[in-house]
NUNU-968616 format. One record per residue (C-alpha): residue in three letters; x, y, z. Coordinates in steps of 0.25 Angstrom, whole numbers. Layout:
+--------+-------+-------+-------+
: residu :    px :    py :    pz :
+--------+-------+-------+-------+
:    ALA :     X :     Y :     Z :
...
+--------+-------+-------+-------+
This chain:
+--------+-------+-------+-------+
: residu :    px :    py :    pz :
+--------+-------+-------+-------+
:    MET :    34 :    -8 :  -144 :
:    THR :    34 :    -1 :  -130 :
:    ASN :    29 :    -7 :  -117 :
:    ASN :    28 :   -21 :  -123 :
:    SER :    27 :   -28 :  -109 :
:    LYS :    17 :   -18 :  -103 :
:    THR :     6 :   -18 :  -114 :
:    PRO :     7 :   -32 :  -120 :
:    ARG :    -8 :   -31 :  -126 :
:    PHE :    -5 :   -18 :  -133 :
:    ASP :     8 :   -23 :  -138 :
:    GLN :     2 :   -35 :  -144 :
:    ALA :    -9 :   -27 :  -150 :
:    LEU :     1 :   -17 :  -156 :
:    LYS :     9 :   -29 :  -162 :
:    GLU :    -3 :   -34 :  -169 :
:    TYR :    -6 :   -20 :  -174 :
:    TRP :     7 :   -19 :  -181 :
:    LYS :     6 :   -33 :  -187 :
:    GLY :    -6 :   -27 :  -195 :
:    ILE :     2 :   -16 :  -200 :
:    GLU :     8 :   -17 :  -214 :
:    LEU :    20 :    -8 :  -217 :
:    ASP :    26 :    -5 :  -230 :
:    GLU :    40 :    -9 :  -235 :
:    GLN :    46 :     3 :  -228 :
:    GLY :    39 :     0 :  -215 :
:    GLY :    28 :    11 :  -216 :
:    LEU :    14 :    12 :  -220 :
:    TRP :     3 :    21 :  -226 :
:    ARG :   -10 :    23 :  -218 :
:    ASN :   -22 :    32 :  -220 :
:    CYS :   -24 :    43 :  -209 :
:    LYS :   -37 :    39 :  -201 :
:    VAL :   -40 :    54 :  -200 :
:    SER :   -37 :    60 :  -214 :
:    GLY :   -37 :    47 :  -222 :
:    LEU :   -24 :    52 :  -228 :
:    ALA :   -13 :    41 :  -231 :
:    PHE :     0 :    43 :  -223 :
:    TYR :    13 :    35 :  -221 :
:    ILE :    19 :    29 :  -209 :
:    ARG :    34 :    29 :  -210 :
:    PRO :    42 :    17 :  -207 :
:    GLY :    49 :    24 :  -196 :
:    ASP :    36 :    28 :  -190 :
:    VAL :    31 :    14 :  -190 :
:    ALA :    43 :    10 :  -182 :
:    PHE :    41 :    21 :  -172 :
:    TYR :    26 :    17 :  -170 :
:    LYS :    31 :     2 :  -168 :
:    LYS :    42 :     7 :  -158 :
:    ILE :    32 :    15 :  -149 :
:    GLY :    21 :     4 :  -150 :
:    VAL :    10 :    12 :  -157 :
:    PRO :     1 :     9 :  -169 :
:    LEU :     3 :    17 :  -182 :
:    PRO :    -4 :    30 :  -184 :
:    VAL :   -17 :    31 :  -190 :
:    MET :   -16 :    46 :  -193 :
:    ASN :    -7 :    53 :  -202 :
:    VAL :     3 :    63 :  -197 :
:    GLU :    -5 :    75 :  -200 :
:    GLU :   -18 :    70 :  -193 :
:    ARG :    -9 :    65 :  -181 :
:    TRP :    -4 :    79 :  -179 :
:    ARG :   -18 :    85 :  -181 :
:    LEU :   -23 :    76 :  -170 :
:    MET :   -12 :    78 :  -160 :
:    LEU :   -12 :    93 :  -162 :
:    SER :   -27 :    94 :  -161 :
:    PHE :   -26 :    91 :  -146 :
:    ASP :   -19 :   105 :  -143 :
:    ASN :   -25 :   119 :  -142 :
:    SER :   -15 :   129 :  -137 :
:    TYR :   -19 :   142 :  -144 :
:    ASN :   -34 :   143 :  -141 :
:    LEU :   -36 :   148 :  -127 :
:    TYR :   -49 :   151 :  -120 :
:    HIS :   -54 :   156 :  -107 :
:    GLY :   -58 :   146 :   -96 :
:    LYS :   -59 :   143 :   -82 :
:    SER :   -52 :   133 :   -73 :
:    ALA :   -62 :   122 :   -69 :
:    LEU :   -54 :   120 :   -56 :
:    THR :   -54 :   135 :   -51 :
:    GLY :   -62 :   143 :   -61 :
:    LYS :   -49 :   151 :   -64 :
:    PRO :   -50 :   158 :   -78 :
:    LEU :   -40 :   153 :   -88 :
:    ILE :   -36 :   152 :  -102 :
:    THR :   -37 :   138 :  -108 :
:    GLN :   -35 :   131 :  -121 :
:    TYR :   -48 :   124 :  -120 :
:    PRO :   -60 :   130 :  -127 :
:    PRO :   -73 :   134 :  -121 :
:    GLY :   -82 :   122 :  -119 :
:    PHE :   -70 :   113 :  -116 :
:    PRO :   -76 :   101 :  -109 :
:    SER :   -65 :    98 :   -99 :
:    THR :   -61 :   104 :   -86 :
:    ILE :   -50 :   115 :   -87 :
:    TYR :   -40 :   118 :   -76 :
:    GLU :   -30 :   130 :   -76 :
:    HIS :   -17 :   123 :   -79 :
:    THR :   -11 :   126 :   -66 :
:    GLU :   -23 :   119 :   -59 :
:    TRP :   -22 :   108 :   -69 :
:    HIS :    -7 :   106 :   -66 :
:    SER :    -9 :   106 :   -51 :
:    ASP :   -14 :    96 :   -41 :
:    ARG :   -28 :   101 :   -42 :
:    PHE :   -29 :    93 :   -55 :
:    ASN :   -29 :    78 :   -53 :
:    PRO :   -29 :    71 :   -67 :
:    PHE :   -30 :    57 :   -61 :
:    ALA :   -44 :    61 :   -55 :
:    TYR :   -49 :    60 :   -70 :
:    GLY :   -43 :    46 :   -72 :
:    ARG :   -52 :    35 :   -78 :
:    PRO :   -50 :    20 :   -81 :
:    TYR :   -48 :    14 :   -94 :
:    VAL :   -59 :     4 :   -99 :
:    SER :   -54 :    -6 :  -108 :
:    GLY :   -62 :    -7 :  -121 :
:    GLU :   -66 :     8 :  -120 :
:    ASP :   -60 :    18 :  -130 :
:    PHE :   -48 :    24 :  -123 :
:    PHE :   -50 :    38 :  -129 :
:    THR :   -64 :    38 :  -123 :
:    HIS :   -58 :    36 :  -109 :
:    TYR :   -48 :    47 :  -112 :
:    ALA :   -58 :    57 :  -117 :
:    LYS :   -65 :    56 :  -104 :
:    LEU :   -52 :    58 :   -96 :
:    GLN :   -49 :    70 :  -105 :
:    LEU :   -62 :    76 :  -103 :
:    GLU :   -63 :    75 :   -88 :
:    THR :   -49 :    79 :   -84 :
:    PRO :   -46 :    94 :   -82 :
:    ARG :   -37 :   101 :   -92 :
:    PRO :   -27 :   113 :   -90 :
:    ASN :   -31 :   126 :   -97 :
:    LEU :   -18 :   126 :  -104 :
:    ILE :    -6 :   117 :  -107 :
:    VAL :     4 :   124 :   -98 :
:    ASP :    10 :   120 :   -85 :
:    SER :    16 :   127 :   -72 :
:    SER :    29 :   130 :   -78 :
:    ASN :    23 :   143 :   -85 :
:    ILE :    24 :   156 :   -78 :
:    ASN :    15 :   168 :   -81 :
:    SER :    11 :   161 :   -94 :
:    ASP :    -4 :   158 :   -92 :
:    TYR :    -8 :   161 :  -106 :
:    THR :     0 :   150 :  -113 :
:    ASN :    -3 :   136 :  -118 :
:    GLU :     6 :   124 :  -120 :
:    THR :    18 :   131 :  -113 :
:    SER :    27 :   128 :  -101 :
:    TYR :    39 :   135 :   -94 :
:    LEU :    34 :   149 :   -99 :
:    LYS :    35 :   162 :   -91 :
:    ASN :    27 :   175 :   -95 :
:    CYS :    21 :   170 :  -108 :
:    TYR :     8 :   173 :  -114 :
:    LEU :     0 :   167 :  -125 :
:    CYS :    10 :   157 :  -128 :
:    PHE :     9 :   143 :  -133 :
:    TYR :    19 :   131 :  -134 :
:    CYS :    29 :   139 :  -127 :
:    PHE :    39 :   133 :  -117 :
:    GLY :    50 :   139 :  -108 :
:    SER :    48 :   153 :  -113 :
:    GLU :    46 :   167 :  -106 :
:    ASN :    39 :   180 :  -109 :
:    LEU :    32 :   175 :  -122 :
:    GLN :    19 :   180 :  -128 :
:    TYR :    11 :   174 :  -140 :
:    VAL :    21 :   163 :  -143 :
:    ASP :    18 :   150 :  -149 :
:    GLY :    29 :   140 :  -146 :
:    SER :    42 :   144 :  -138 :
:    TYR :    53 :   138 :  -131 :
:    ASN :    63 :   145 :  -122 :
:    THR :    58 :   159 :  -128 :
:    ARG :    56 :   172 :  -120 :
:    ASP :    52 :   186 :  -122 :
:    SER :    45 :   184 :  -135 :
:    MET :    31 :   186 :  -142 :
:    ASP :    23 :   181 :  -153 :
:    GLY :    31 :   169 :  -158 :
:    PHE :    30 :   155 :  -163 :
:    SER :    39 :   144 :  -160 :
:    MET :    51 :   151 :  -153 :
:    VAL :    62 :   144 :  -146 :
:    ASN :    73 :   151 :  -138 :
:    CYS :    69 :   165 :  -142 :
:    GLU :    68 :   178 :  -135 :
:    LEU :    63 :   192 :  -138 :
:    CYS :    56 :   187 :  -150 :
:    TYR :    43 :   192 :  -157 :
:    MET :    35 :   186 :  -168 :
:    THR :    44 :   174 :  -170 :
:    HIS :    41 :   161 :  -177 :
:    GLN :    49 :   148 :  -176 :
:    ALA :    61 :   155 :  -169 :
:    ASN :    73 :   149 :  -161 :
:    ASP :    83 :   156 :  -153 :
:    CYS :    79 :   170 :  -157 :
:    TRP :    81 :   183 :  -149 :
:    LYS :    74 :   196 :  -152 :
:    CYS :    68 :   192 :  -165 :
:    SER :    55 :   196 :  -171 :
:    PHE :    47 :   190 :  -182 :
:    ALA :    57 :   179 :  -184 :
:    GLU :    53 :   166 :  -190 :
:    TYR :    60 :   152 :  -191 :
:    SER :    73 :   159 :  -186 :
:    ARG :    83 :   155 :  -175 :
:    ASP :    95 :   161 :  -168 :
:    CYS :    91 :   175 :  -172 :
:    ARG :    92 :   188 :  -165 :
:    GLU :    85 :   202 :  -166 :
:    CYS :    79 :   199 :  -180 :
:    TYR :    65 :   203 :  -186 :
:    PHE :    57 :   197 :  -196 :
:    ILE :    66 :   185 :  -199 :
:    PHE :    63 :   171 :  -205 :
:    ASP :    72 :   159 :  -205 :
:    CYS :    84 :   166 :  -199 :
:    ARG :    95 :   159 :  -190 :
:    ASN :   106 :   166 :  -182 :
:    CYS :   102 :   180 :  -186 :
:    SER :   102 :   193 :  -179 :
:    ASN :    97 :   207 :  -183 :
:    CYS :    89 :   203 :  -195 :
:    PHE :    76 :   209 :  -201 :
:    MET :    66 :   203 :  -211 :
:    SER :    76 :   192 :  -215 :
:    SER :    75 :   178 :  -218 :
:    ASN :    83 :   165 :  -220 :
:    LEU :    96 :   171 :  -213 :
:    ARG :   107 :   163 :  -206 :
:    ASN :   117 :   169 :  -197 :
:    LYS :   114 :   184 :  -201 :
:    ASP :   114 :   197 :  -194 :
:    TYR :   108 :   211 :  -199 :
:    TYR :    99 :   206 :  -210 :
:    PHE :    88 :   215 :  -215 :
:    ARG :    78 :   210 :  -225 :
:    ASN :    88 :   199 :  -228 :
:    GLU :    99 :   209 :  -231 :
:    GLN :   112 :   209 :  -223 :
:    LEU :   115 :   222 :  -217 :
:    THR :   126 :   228 :  -207 :
:    LYS :   122 :   229 :  -193 :
:    GLU :   121 :   244 :  -194 :
:    GLU :   112 :   244 :  -207 :
:    TYR :   103 :   233 :  -201 :
:    HIS :   100 :   241 :  -189 :
:    ARG :    98 :   254 :  -197 :
:    ARG :    87 :   246 :  -205 :
:    LEU :    81 :   240 :  -193 :
:    GLU :    79 :   254 :  -187 :
:    GLY :    70 :   257 :  -199 :
:    VAL :    61 :   245 :  -194 :
:    TYR :    50 :   248 :  -184 :
:    LEU :    42 :   236 :  -180 :
:    GLY :    34 :   243 :  -168 :
:    ASN :    23 :   248 :  -178 :
:    TYR :    12 :   238 :  -182 :
:    ASP :    11 :   242 :  -196 :
:    ALA :    26 :   242 :  -198 :
:    LEU :    27 :   228 :  -192 :
:    HIS :    16 :   223 :  -201 :
:    ARG :    24 :   227 :  -213 :
:    TYR :    36 :   220 :  -208 :
:    ARG :    28 :   208 :  -205 :
:    GLU :    23 :   208 :  -219 :
:    GLU :    37 :   209 :  -225 :
:    TYR :    41 :   197 :  -216 :
:    LYS :    29 :   189 :  -221 :
:    GLU :    34 :   191 :  -235 :
:    LEU :    49 :   188 :  -231 :
:    LYS :    44 :   174 :  -225 :
:    ARG :    37 :   171 :  -238 :
:    ARG :    50 :   173 :  -246 :
:    VAL :    60 :   166 :  -237 :
:    ILE :    66 :   153 :  -241 :
:    ARG :    62 :   141 :  -233 :
:    ARG :    68 :   128 :  -231 :
:    PRO :    60 :   115 :  -232 :
:    ALA :    59 :   113 :  -217 :
:    ARG :    65 :   119 :  -205 :
:    ILE :    73 :   108 :  -200 :
:    ASP :    86 :   111 :  -193 :
:    LYS :    97 :   102 :  -188 :
:    CYS :    89 :    89 :  -191 :
:    VAL :    92 :    76 :  -196 :
:    ASN :    82 :    68 :  -205 :
:    CYS :    70 :    77 :  -201 :
:    TRP :    58 :    82 :  -208 :
:    GLY :    48 :    92 :  -203 :
:    GLU :    48 :   106 :  -199 :
:    ASP :    55 :   114 :  -189 :
:    LEU :    64 :   103 :  -184 :
:    ARG :    78 :   105 :  -177 :
:    ASN :    89 :    97 :  -171 :
:    SER :    81 :    84 :  -174 :
:    LYS :    83 :    70 :  -181 :
:    ASP :    74 :    60 :  -189 :
:    CYS :    61 :    68 :  -187 :
:    TYR :    50 :    68 :  -197 :
:    ARG :    38 :    77 :  -200 :
:    THR :    40 :    84 :  -187 :
:    MET :    39 :    99 :  -185 :
:    TRP :    45 :   108 :  -174 :
:    ALA :    55 :    98 :  -168 :
:    ASP :    68 :   100 :  -161 :
:    ASN :    79 :    90 :  -156 :
:    SER :    71 :    78 :  -160 :
:    ILE :    74 :    64 :  -166 :
:    ASN :    65 :    55 :  -173 :
:    VAL :    52 :    63 :  -171 :
:    ASN :    41 :    62 :  -182 :
:    TYR :    28 :    69 :  -185 :
:    SER :    30 :    78 :  -173 :
:    LEU :    28 :    93 :  -170 :
:    SER :    35 :   102 :  -160 :
:    CYS :    44 :    93 :  -152 :
:    SER :    58 :    94 :  -146 :
:    ASP :    68 :    84 :  -141 :
:    ALA :    60 :    72 :  -146 :
:    ARG :    64 :    58 :  -150 :
:    ASP :    57 :    47 :  -157 :
:    CYS :    43 :    53 :  -157 :
:    SER :    32 :    54 :  -167 :
:    PHE :    19 :    62 :  -168 :
:    ILE :    22 :    71 :  -156 :
:    VAL :    19 :    86 :  -154 :
:    GLY :    28 :    93 :  -144 :
:    GLY :    38 :    89 :  -134 :
:    GLY :    51 :    95 :  -128 :
:    PRO :    59 :   103 :  -127 :
:    GLY :    64 :   100 :  -113 :
:    GLY :    78 :    93 :  -114 :
:    SER :    72 :    79 :  -114 :
:    THR :    68 :    70 :  -125 :
:    SER :    54 :    66 :  -129 :
:    GLU :    54 :    52 :  -135 :
:    LEU :    44 :    42 :  -142 :
:    ASN :    32 :    51 :  -141 :
:    TYR :    21 :    48 :  -151 :
:    CYS :     8 :    55 :  -156 :
:    SER :     8 :    65 :  -144 :
:    ALA :     5 :    80 :  -144 :
:    MET :    10 :    92 :  -136 :
:    LEU :    21 :    85 :  -129 :
:    ASP :    29 :    93 :  -119 :
:    GLY :    43 :    89 :  -113 :
:    ALA :    49 :    76 :  -114 :
:    ASN :    40 :    64 :  -116 :
:    GLN :    43 :    49 :  -120 :
:    ASN :    33 :    39 :  -126 :
:    VAL :    21 :    48 :  -126 :
:    ARG :    10 :    44 :  -136 :
:    PHE :    -3 :    50 :  -140 :
:    SER :    -3 :    60 :  -129 :
:    LEU :    -4 :    75 :  -127 :
:    TYR :     3 :    85 :  -119 :
:    ALA :    13 :    75 :  -112 :
:    LYS :    24 :    81 :  -105 :
:    ASP :    37 :    74 :  -100 :
:    SER :    30 :    60 :  -100 :
:    ARG :    32 :    47 :  -106 :
:    ASP :    24 :    35 :  -110 :
:    LEU :    11 :    42 :  -111 :
:    GLU :    -1 :    38 :  -121 :
:    TYR :   -13 :    46 :  -124 :
:    CYS :   -11 :    56 :  -112 :
:    ASP :   -13 :    71 :  -112 :
:    SER :    -6 :    81 :  -103 :
:    CYS :     2 :    72 :   -95 :
:    LYS :    16 :    76 :   -89 :
:    ASN :    27 :    68 :   -83 :
:    SER :    19 :    56 :   -84 :
:    VAL :    23 :    41 :   -88 :
:    ASN :    15 :    30 :   -93 :
:    CYS :     1 :    36 :   -95 :
:    PHE :   -10 :    33 :  -105 :
:    GLY :   -22 :    42 :  -108 :
:    CYS :   -20 :    52 :   -96 :
:    TYR :   -22 :    67 :   -95 :
:    GLY :   -15 :    77 :   -86 :
:    LEU :    -6 :    68 :   -78 :
:    THR :     7 :    72 :   -72 :
:    ASN :    18 :    63 :   -67 :
:    ALA :     9 :    51 :   -69 :
:    LYS :    12 :    37 :   -74 :
:    PHE :     4 :    24 :   -77 :
:    CYS :    -9 :    32 :   -79 :
:    ILE :   -21 :    29 :   -89 :
:    LEU :   -32 :    39 :   -91 :
:    ASN :   -27 :    47 :   -79 :
:    THR :   -28 :    34 :   -70 :
:    GLN :   -16 :    29 :   -62 :
:    TYR :   -12 :    14 :   -63 :
:    ASP :     0 :     6 :   -58 :
:    GLU :    10 :     2 :   -69 :
:    GLU :     5 :   -12 :   -71 :
:    GLU :   -10 :    -7 :   -72 :
:    TYR :    -6 :     4 :   -82 :
:    TRP :     1 :    -5 :   -92 :
:    GLN :   -10 :   -15 :   -91 :
:    LEU :   -21 :    -5 :   -94 :
:    ILE :   -12 :     2 :  -105 :
:    ASP :   -11 :   -11 :  -112 :
:    VAL :   -26 :   -12 :  -112 :
:    ILE :   -28 :     2 :  -117 :
:    LYS :   -18 :     2 :  -128 :
:    THR :   -23 :   -11 :  -133 :
:    ASP :   -37 :    -6 :  -133 :
:    MET :   -33 :     6 :  -140 :
:    LEU :   -25 :    -1 :  -151 :
:    SER :   -36 :   -10 :  -154 :
:    ALA :   -46 :     1 :  -155 :
:    GLY :   -36 :     9 :  -164 :
:    THR :   -35 :    21 :  -155 :
:    TYR :   -21 :    19 :  -150 :
:    GLY :    -9 :    25 :  -157 :
:    GLU :   -15 :    39 :  -161 :
:    PHE :   -16 :    52 :  -153 :
:    PHE :   -29 :    55 :  -145 :
:    PRO :   -41 :    55 :  -155 :
:    MET :   -46 :    69 :  -160 :
:    SER :   -58 :    68 :  -152 :
:    LEU :   -50 :    70 :  -139 :
:    SER :   -45 :    84 :  -143 :
:    LEU :   -50 :    94 :  -133 :
:    TYR :   -51 :   105 :  -144 :
:    PRO :   -58 :   108 :  -157 :
:    TYR :   -48 :   106 :  -168 :
:    ASN :   -49 :   120 :  -172 :
:    LEU :   -42 :   124 :  -159 :
:    THR :   -31 :   115 :  -159 :
:    LEU :   -16 :   116 :  -163 :
:    PRO :   -16 :   110 :  -177 :
:    VAL :   -25 :   121 :  -183 :
:    ASN :   -15 :   132 :  -178 :
:    TYR :    -5 :   127 :  -188 :
:    PRO :    -5 :   125 :  -203 :
:    GLY :    -9 :   111 :  -207 :
:    PHE :   -21 :   107 :  -199 :
:    THR :   -30 :   119 :  -200 :
:    ASP :   -41 :   113 :  -208 :
:    LEU :   -53 :   112 :  -198 :
:    GLU :   -62 :   105 :  -208 :
:    GLU :   -52 :    94 :  -210 :
:    ALA :   -50 :    93 :  -195 :
:    ARG :   -65 :    92 :  -194 :
:    ARG :   -66 :    81 :  -205 :
:    TYR :   -55 :    73 :  -197 :
:    GLY :   -63 :    73 :  -185 :
:    TYR :   -58 :    85 :  -177 :
:    ARG :   -67 :    94 :  -169 :
:    VAL :   -68 :   108 :  -175 :
:    GLU :   -77 :   118 :  -168 :
:    GLU :   -78 :   133 :  -166 :
:    VAL :   -73 :   137 :  -152 :
:    PRO :   -78 :   151 :  -147 :
:    GLU :   -67 :   161 :  -147 :
:    PRO :   -64 :   165 :  -133 :
:    GLN :   -72 :   178 :  -129 :
:    SER :   -66 :   187 :  -119 :
:    ASP :   -71 :   201 :  -114 :
:    VAL :   -61 :   210 :  -120 :
:    GLY :   -67 :   223 :  -114 :
:    ALA :   -68 :   236 :  -120 :
:    ASN :   -54 :   240 :  -121 :
:    VAL :   -51 :   234 :  -135 :
:    ILE :   -43 :   239 :  -146 :
:    LYS :   -43 :   233 :  -160 :
:    ASN :   -29 :   228 :  -166 :
:    HIS :   -29 :   238 :  -177 :
:    ASP :   -31 :   250 :  -167 :
:    LEU :   -18 :   246 :  -159 :
:    PRO :    -6 :   256 :  -160 :
:    LEU :     2 :   253 :  -172 :
:    ASP :    15 :   256 :  -165 :
:    ILE :    20 :   249 :  -152 :
:    LYS :    25 :   263 :  -147 :
:    ASP :    10 :   268 :  -147 :
:    VAL :     6 :   256 :  -138 :
:    GLY :     3 :   260 :  -124 :
:    ASP :     1 :   252 :  -111 :
:    ASN :   -14 :   253 :  -113 :
:    ILE :   -13 :   242 :  -124 :
:    LEU :   -12 :   232 :  -112 :
:    ARG :   -26 :   236 :  -108 :
:    VAL :   -33 :   234 :  -121 :
:    VAL :   -38 :   222 :  -129 :
:    ILE :   -34 :   221 :  -143 :
:    GLU :   -44 :   216 :  -154 :
:    ASP :   -37 :   208 :  -165 :
:    THR :   -48 :   211 :  -175 :
:    GLU :   -44 :   202 :  -186 :
:    ASN :   -44 :   189 :  -177 :
:    LYS :   -55 :   194 :  -168 :
:    LYS :   -47 :   192 :  -155 :
:    PHE :   -43 :   201 :  -143 :
:    PHE :   -29 :   202 :  -136 :
:    ARG :   -21 :   210 :  -127 :
:    ILE :    -7 :   215 :  -126 :
:    THR :     0 :   210 :  -114 :
:    ALA :    10 :   219 :  -106 :
:    ALA :    22 :   210 :  -110 :
:    GLU :    18 :   210 :  -124 :
:    LEU :    17 :   225 :  -125 :
:    GLU :    31 :   226 :  -118 :
:    PHE :    36 :   217 :  -129 :
:    TYR :    31 :   225 :  -140 :
:    ARG :    36 :   238 :  -134 :
:    LYS :    50 :   232 :  -131 :
:    PHE :    52 :   227 :  -145 :
:    SER :    43 :   237 :  -153 :
:    TRP :    32 :   228 :  -159 :
:    PRO :    18 :   233 :  -162 :
:    LEU :     6 :   228 :  -155 :
:    PRO :     0 :   215 :  -162 :
:    ARG :   -13 :   216 :  -168 :
:    LYS :   -16 :   201 :  -168 :
:    HIS :   -21 :   192 :  -157 :
:    PRO :    -9 :   185 :  -151 :
:    LEU :   -15 :   171 :  -154 :
:    LYS :   -17 :   175 :  -168 :
:    ARG :    -3 :   179 :  -169 :
:    LEU :     2 :   165 :  -165 :
:    GLU :    -8 :   159 :  -175 :
:    ASP :    -1 :   167 :  -186 :
:    TRP :    12 :   160 :  -182 :
:    ARG :     6 :   146 :  -183 :
:    THR :    -1 :   149 :  -196 :
:    ASP :    10 :   156 :  -203 :
:    GLU :    11 :   153 :  -218 :
:    GLY :    26 :   148 :  -216 :
:    ASN :    22 :   137 :  -206 :
:    THR :    23 :   123 :  -209 :
:    SER :    10 :   115 :  -210 :
:    LEU :     8 :   106 :  -197 :
:    ARG :     6 :    94 :  -206 :
:    LEU :    21 :    95 :  -209 :
:    GLU :    19 :    88 :  -223 :
:    ALA :    31 :    87 :  -233 :
:    HIS :    29 :    94 :  -246 :
:    GLU :    38 :    93 :  -257 :
:    ARG :    45 :   106 :  -263 :
:    THR :    55 :   110 :  -273 :
:    CYS :    66 :   119 :  -270 :
:    PRO :    65 :   132 :  -278 :
:    ILE :    80 :   133 :  -278 :
:    CYS :    85 :   119 :  -282 :
:    ALA :    72 :   112 :  -285 :
:    VAL :    75 :   101 :  -275 :
:    LYS :    63 :    94 :  -269 :
:    PHE :    61 :    94 :  -254 :
:    GLN :    50 :    92 :  -244 :
:    THR :    45 :   103 :  -235 :
:    PRO :    33 :   105 :  -225 :
:    TYR :    30 :   118 :  -232 :
:    LEU :    17 :   117 :  -239 :
:    PRO :    18 :   118 :  -254 :
:    ASN :    12 :   132 :  -254 :
:    GLN :    21 :   137 :  -243 :
:    PHE :    32 :   147 :  -248 :
:    PRO :    33 :   141 :  -263 :
:    ASP :    48 :   143 :  -268 :
:    ARG :    53 :   147 :  -254 :
:    VAL :    55 :   133 :  -248 :
:    TYR :    69 :   129 :  -252 :
:    CYS :    76 :   115 :  -251 :
:    GLU :    85 :   115 :  -239 :
:    LYS :    98 :   117 :  -247 :
:    CYS :    93 :   129 :  -255 :
:    TYR :    87 :   135 :  -242 :
:    GLN :   100 :   134 :  -235 :
:    GLU :   107 :   140 :  -247 :
:    ASN :    98 :   152 :  -247 :
:    LEU :    99 :   156 :  -233 :
:    THR :   106 :   169 :  -230 :
+--------+-------+-------+-------+
């Protein structure tokens, strides 16, 4: 157990709790999820982890824990608002009618915001989350989850260290990006999803270390390629898939350098109708490609999806350079963590974090918290940075020994923590993430509905989540509006006046503009104007038919080549007869 000498009452109560737990012969046990009612198994290794960090067993299954943690995040839905401090117009992630005070993020990060002014005492015997809900409601919040490291990147959310970026989300250390969802160390690119170390790319999805590639998906170390899928270390390839270390492939046919460039001269992508035909061909190519059971590279004893350079990770997605990380999403450089979302990269290791979401940087021993950055020993905290030993706090920086935004000395802190955690354990409220009633957003605006797996709103409503209609943002678009189907088909016919008009996406009933940097990009690389609103284009990436369900469940398949059985996160109806066992997949690559 942790902190035995500092929280004796809690330690004793937890010891008594564990005495009442009956494990099976393997050291695990079955339980019924308190939300869905479905039975789930807690593995022996998980039981050992919970005992090690001093928490009770989960009362929700993996899927419902993920749903709960992700339902506290809204990145993609943006609204017009005003700063309560200065009246300054701003873009905010909080919908109309939001009850709390909103500051512009630079104001919130400045000395003009004092989070301790909203601190409150804890009254023993009263529900802790009732105290926390009042703190949450009364304390001002930033309009967006960004910080002062961004330069000229106001229209971005959940980002840092960006320069000249527009409408980007979950992007870090990048420059000159527009309409990108997920990037690290990427520059001069547009319309992408999950890009790492990329440059001059367009319409790329899950791409690493690519240069001047367009319509490239699940590819790495590629250069000057178009319409490629699952390619590695390739250059000058067009409409090809499942390639390794290849040059000059055209529709999966090996050509000489001269013949490849002759064929490519016959391809013109600057016309919208022509590009549409190539995109339809690419869609069919993606349905025919062979697929491996899961994208796991340079890993030992791992199961999940999109794992790399990791060891002993289970049911984890989008992780890199991690060890013993289970039931987690989108993390890097993590060790001995469970049920976390986010964290890293940054050169330092995060350790022993549990049941926490939207982590950033290197954190240690952070539990049941949200938006923690470079902190340790936090519990039930939100948006705390560089802080240590805090419980139930919001918006603190460089703080320690704080409870509900109230400062204590070290001795007082531990005495009160002992009381709070004992009270919560007795009430059955300690050991899970914040209750769903504390989410600031309707479920239908939150992160889980944006990916396959948790989109059933009626199911969420049955489970107790708040589902409600939110009015679409209304703006005065003016009279200078052009419908998307009236745009010039060819980029050569687009004049500078396009920068002065508003484009109506008639299918999605949304309006958007072309920015000057965007037009320059289209002209430089000869791409036609898009017809769809940029946020809808990003939504297409997240809902692509090839994406893995966010539930990350194991489904049994039979290899169509050798008939061996294997497990895969692909759903049973996804790409029948195109998912091979690992051995046959490797043998059939080009």
